[in-house]
C-alpha positions in Angstrom: 110.9 44.2 33.4 108.3 46.5 33.0 106.9 48.7 29.5 108.6 52.6 31.0 112.7 50.5 31.1 112.2 50.5 27.1 111.3 54.5 26.8 113.5 56.3 25.8 115.1 59.2 27.9 113.7 62.8 27.8 115.2 65.1 26.7 114.8 69.0 27.5 113.2 69.4 24.2 109.3 68.6 23.7 108.8 65.3 22.6 105.7 64.6 20.8 103.5 62.0 21.2 103.3 59.4 17.8 99.5 58.5 18.5 99.8 55.0 16.7 102.9 53.9 18.8 101.4 54.7 21.8 98.4 52.8 21.3 100.1 50.1 20.0 103.0 50.3 23.1 99.9 50.7 25.5 98.2 47.5 23.5 101.2 45.9 23.5 102.1 46.1 27.0 99.0 44.4 28.2 99.2 41.7 25.4 102.7 40.5 27.1 101.5 41.6 30.9 97.4 40.2 30.3 98.2 37.6 33.2 99.6 39.8 35.8 97.6 42.2 35.1 94.0 40.3 35.3 95.6 39.0 39.1 96.4 42.6 40.1 92.7 44.0 38.9 90.1 40.9 39.1 88.9 41.1 42.6 88.5 45.1 42.6 86.5 45.1 39.8 84.1 42.0 40.6 83.7 43.8 44.0 82.7 46.8 41.9 80.2 44.3 40.0 79.2 43.1 43.7 79.0 46.2 44.7 76.4 47.9 42.3 74.7 43.8 41.8 73.5 44.7 45.1 72.7 47.8 45.0 70.6 47.5 42.3 68.3 44.6 44.0 67.8 46.6 47.0 67.0 49.9 45.5 65.3 48.5 41.6 63.7 45.5 42.3 60.8 47.0 44.0 61.0 51.3 41.5 58.1 52.2 43.6 58.9 52.2 46.9 62.6 53.6 45.7 63.0 57.2 47.5 62.9 60.0 44.4 65.9 61.6 45.9 68.4 58.9 45.4 68.0 58.7 41.8 69.0 60.5 38.6 69.2 59.6 34.4 73.1 60.0 34.3 74.3 57.6 36.3 74.0 53.0 35.7 72.2 52.3 37.6 70.0 54.5 37.5 71.4 56.2 41.1 74.5 58.6 42.1 74.7 56.1 45.2 77.1 53.7 41.8 79.4 55.9 41.4 80.7 56.6 45.2 80.2 52.8 45.4 82.8 52.1 42.5 84.8 54.8 43.5 87.5 53.4 45.6 87.8 50.0 43.9 88.1 51.4 40.4 91.1 53.5 42.5 92.8 50.0 43.5 93.2 49.1 39.9 94.7 52.2 38.7 97.4 51.8 41.5 97.9 48.1 41.5 98.3 48.7 37.5 100.8 51.6 38.2 102.3 50.2 40.9 103.3 47.0 38.7 104.1 48.8 35.8 106.9 51.1 37.8 108.4 47.6 39.6 106.9 49.1 43.2 107.8 46.0 45.6 104.6 43.9 46.9 105.0 43.0 50.0 101.6 41.6 50.8 98.3 40.9 48.4 95.8 42.1 51.1 96.5 45.2 52.2 94.9 47.8 55.1 95.9 50.4 56.0 94.9 52.8 58.8 95.6 56.3 59.1 99.7 55.9 57.5 101.8 53.7 59.8 99.2 51.2 60.9 99.5 48.7 58.3 98.0 45.3 58.4 98.7 42.7 55.2 97.7 39.4 54.2 99.3 37.0 51.9 95.9 35.6 50.1 98.1 34.2 46.7 95.8 35.1 43.4 94.1 38.5 45.4 95.0 41.9 45.9 92.6 44.7 48.2 94.1 48.0 49.7 92.1 50.5 51.3 95.0 53.3 52.5 95.0 57.1 52.3 95.9 56.8 48.7 93.5 55.0 47.7 90.9 56.6 49.7 92.0 60.2 47.8 92.2 58.6 44.8 88.4 57.7 45.5 87.4 61.3 46.6 88.4 62.8 43.2 87.0 59.8 40.8 83.8 60.3 43.1 83.8 63.8 42.8 84.3 63.8 39.0 81.9 61.4 37.9 79.1 62.8 40.4 79.3 66.1 38.4 79.0 64.1 34.9 76.4 62.6 36.4 74.2 65.2 37.5 75.5 67.2 34.8 73.6 65.1 31.7 70.9 64.9 34.9 70.5 68.4 34.0 70.7 68.7 30.7 67.9 66.1 30.2 65.7 68.1 31.8 66.7 71.1 29.8 66.3 68.8 26.4 62.5 67.8 28.2 61.9 71.6 28.7 62.9 72.8 25.7 61.5 71.0 23.7 57.5 71.1 25.3 58.0 74.6 25.3 58.7 75.0 21.6 56.9 71.8 20.8 52.6 71.0 20.6 51.9 68.1 22.3 52.3 65.2 22.8 55.2 64.8 20.9 56.0 62.3 18.7 59.4 60.9 17.7 60.9 62.2 15.7 60.7 65.7 17.5 63.1 63.6 19.8 64.4 61.9 17.9 67.6 64.3 16.2 67.5 66.4 19.7 68.5 62.6 21.9 70.8 61.7 19.3 72.7 64.9 18.8 73.0 65.1 22.8 74.2 61.4 22.9 76.7 62.1 21.1 77.8 65.4 22.4 78.4 63.5 26.0 79.9 60.6 24.3 82.6 63.0 23.8 82.6 65.1 26.0 82.5 62.6 28.7 85.4 60.8 26.9 87.3 64.4 27.1 86.5 65.0 31.0 87.2 61.0 31.7 90.7 60.8 30.3 91.7 63.7 32.2 90.3 62.8 35.3 92.3 59.3 35.2 95.6 60.9 34.5 95.3 62.9 37.4 94.6 60.1 39.2 97.6 58.2 37.8 99.9 61.1 38.2 98.4 61.4 41.9 99.7 57.3 42.4 102.9 57.8 40.6 104.1 60.9 42.3 102.9 60.9 45.6 101.0 64.3 45.2 97.8 65.8 43.2 99.3 67.8 40.9 97.3 68.9 38.1 98.3 72.0 37.0 102.3 70.4 37.0 100.9 67.1 35.0 99.7 69.6 33.0 102.7 71.2 31.8 104.5 68.1 31.5 102.3 67.5 28.5 103.4 70.5 26.6 102.1 70.4 23.8 100.0 66.8 23.6 97.4 67.9 25.6 94.9 66.7 22.1 97.2 64.2 21.1 97.1 62.7 24.8 92.6 62.6 24.7 93.2 60.8 21.4 94.9 58.3 22.8 92.5 57.8 25.6 89.1 57.8 22.8 91.0 54.9 20.9 91.5 53.4 24.0 88.1 53.7 24.9 85.8 53.3 22.1 87.9 49.5 21.4 86.8 48.7 24.6 83.1 50.4 23.9 82.7 48.5 20.8 84.0 44.8 22.1 81.5 44.9 25.1 78.7 46.4 23.3 78.8 44.3 20.2 79.7 41.3 22.4 77.2 41.6 25.0 74.3 42.8 21.8 75.8 39.4 20.2 75.2 37.4 24.0 71.8 39.2 24.1 70.4 37.9 21.0 71.7 34.2 21.0 70.7 33.8 25.4 67.6 35.4 24.4 64.9 34.0 21.9 62.8 36.1 20.3 59.7 34.7 20.9 60.8 34.4 24.8 58.6 35.8 27.7 60.4 38.6 29.3 63.2 38.3 31.8 62.8 38.7 35.1 64.2 41.8 36.4 67.0 39.1 38.2 67.9 37.2 35.0 68.2 41.1 33.3 70.7 42.0 36.6 71.9 39.5 36.2 73.3 39.5 32.4 73.6 42.9 32.7 76.8 43.2 35.2 77.8 39.7 34.3 78.3 40.7 31.3 79.5 43.6 32.0 82.4 42.2 34.3 85.0 41.4 31.9 84.8 44.4 30.1 84.4 46.3 33.1 88.6 44.5 33.7 89.5 45.3 30.7 89.1 49.2 30.0 90.1 50.4 33.6 93.4 47.9 32.6 93.8 49.6 29.2 93.5 52.8 31.0 95.2 52.4 33.5 98.5 51.3 31.0 98.0 54.1 28.4 98.0 56.4 32.0 101.3 54.4 33.4 102.4 54.6 29.5 102.1 58.5 29.2 103.4 59.6 32.3 106.4 57.3 32.1 107.2 59.4 29.2 106.8 62.6 30.5 107.3 62.4 34.2 110.1 59.7 34.8 111.6 61.8 38.6 108.1 60.5 39.9 109.1 56.6 39.1 111.2 55.9 41.7 108.0 58.5 44.3 105.5 55.7 43.5 108.0 53.2 45.0 107.8 54.2 48.6 104.0 54.1 48.9 103.3 50.7 47.8 106.5 49.7 50.6 105.2 49.5 54.3 
């Protein structure tokens, strides 16, 4: 029984999302299906962490040797390659969670598709991996949006620095920078959440319907656009509060105040190791939110997701 089976039939009248009920439905579904969702998402998220850690080790173990054209302040780690590396695995998590919510059949755990007809499947319990046309197309969209957003943040930072240098005497004091940096951080937080919410919805709609139709997806949410964004921001904010609160607490406990500065390798392992479970939570909750919304507003697509997961 998926959460979609509990949703009422869509009437021809315009439906109105109830923010509190929608958020409760998402968290309730994830709580009731925590283990299956974890099994669907853990391996792609593990590969994301592994690849990003390897990328950071290669590029930043000796920062003086890093080509400047690979660096950008708008990404974590501070290279635009991180957006490209993470995108396929994020797409996998979305596909797997939405497949499960639609009760799509799973004929194998590890799936490698070459083209459309040639399919190789390997049954490895507790592990799912798929490299297919739908995953690559969704990853392309995710990577493009992440690259545009990251470069926009980097360009915004350069404009801020240029503006401060043009209007203030050198050297710049912390007071000159702090207020502008805080304002820019708050703006980027909400703007980034807005862009991420719609990107996730369009990616989810692509998996749901099998076609990229952002206009149709936008129209399907007639009158509920701001409510959808509010729901996604609540979900993302919940994960962010848990992540940074627990990571800060763990850092204070694991790193004594009088301890020597940790090595680069230790910092990298802590950064990616502590972030991994929250990356799983972030993607699963986001995909479950998208699946719940699409199940309410685009029910005809539930049937069309099944052939996408079948051989």
